[in-house]
Every structure is written in C-alpha cells, then in structure tokens.
C-alpha positions, 0 to 999 in steps of 0.5 A: 207219734207223740207217745214216741217222743215222751222222755223215759223216766230214767236214762242209762248211766254215763258209764254205759252211754257216754254223753253226747258232746255237741255243745262245742265247749265243755261248759255247754256240754255240762249245761246239757246234762239234762235230756229235755231242758225245755220240759220242766216236768220231764227234764231227764236229770243225768247227774243223779249221783256223784258217781255220774258227775265223775263219769261225765267228767271222765267222758269229756276229758275234764278228769283223768281216769286215775283222778276219777278213781281217787275221787270215787274213793273219797266220795265213799269215805265222805258221802255227805261231802259228795252229796253236797258237791253234787248239789253245788254242781247242779246249782252251778249248771243251772246258773250257767244255763241261764247265763250262757243262753242270755242275749244280754248280760246278767249281772247276778249270774255273772257274779255267780260265775265270778264267785266260782272263779274265785274258788277255783284253783289258779291256772299255772300249769299246762298238762297233757289230757286225752284231748291234747293239753289242758290246765292243771289245778295248782291247788285243791280247795275241795277235792270233790269239786275237781270235776267243776273247775274245768267247767268254770274255766270253760264258761269264763273262756267262752264269754271272754273270747267273744264266742259266747255271742254265738251260743244258741239254743236248740230249735226244738223247745223241748230239748233246750240244749245249748251249743256254739253256732260255728256254722257259716252264716250262723244258720245252725238250728239244732243241737244235733241233726242226728237227734233233734234235726231228724225228729223235726224232719219226721214231724214235718213228714208226719204232718204232710201225710196227715194233711194229704 
C-alpha cells in the first residue's frame, strides 16, 4: 500500500496532462504546481522549465495561445532571461504558499506580494479570455514575466475580498495543496475527492481489513 503512494520521480508535461485546477483561485492553482507540497524531499516539481510555466499559464487561461507562442520565441532568443523569470516564478510561488496558507497576517510575505504588485502592469482594460473576461496588461515591464501578472492580481483579489479567510490546506499532509473552501458549513477537507479523498478512503478500508 505504501509503495503505491510513493510519488514518481518525474511527472508528465502540462502540455500532455493539463493541471488540476482545484484551488478555486488562480493564485492557489499556481501554488499547487508541485505534486506533493507536504513532502519536502519528494515534492514533484512541475515547473521544470520556462516552457512548463507557459503551458500551465495557457491551460489556466492566464495566457492566450498567441501570447504563449510569442513568449516561447522570446525565451528561445533570451534563454538566460527565461531562466531568471522561471526562478522568480518559483520564488513567488513559495511566498504565496506561505502567505495564503497563514492563519494570521504575515507582514514580510505581504510586502513581497506588494512588491510584485508594484512591478505588475496597471489594470486599465478588460479583455476577452477563454473563460470570459479578464484584465489586460497596460504595459509590459518584462514580457517574460507575463504569466505571473494574473497570478499576482489573483492573490491580491483573494486577500482583499475576504475569501482568503476560506483558504484551506488539503487534509492529506503529504499533498498540502491549497483551495478555497466554498462548501456549506466550511467542511471541505480535501483538495479533490477524486484524488486525496479517495486515497484516504482506501487507506481507511485497508486499515479496517488489517484490523479484522
């Protein structure tokens, strides 16, 4: 039973297996771009290169296909800048993971988010997106960081709206994914019943069988 739960060393590309969007907010789905946040030695990093960041962003609707293609060309032309942008993305993700999971305000982490908001383009225009409508960047201080601006805005909106108080961590400590608990009575325990919830039921069944 334990061996079946050991995370594989490598996961398929987001180009092949789109991300599981269970967070209820783009910022939380970004935080969930590791497979096992609760297992420091076996986290299963999904943002292994800049192309994976773009694939994730397109899958979530944070980027349009034409923008993703343009950024892929830019990354090939500027590989060092693309690697730096990926490193910034991962650092932002980890700051957001701590900030959004915290039960009390974390001033230093909030300052990090505010720093990113200061770098982000101003939100002056609404544009169509695959999901309906969203903010369009008014300027691009660094085009290769374009996948991160919707994430930053999402995190700020989540906190400012009060929905941040409903952010929960999956009850499977190995998983550690975050989600907005919009359930009646705030009783949601799992990031997904189809994955962590079913694994928990299987473990309970296995334990009962051994006990009997």
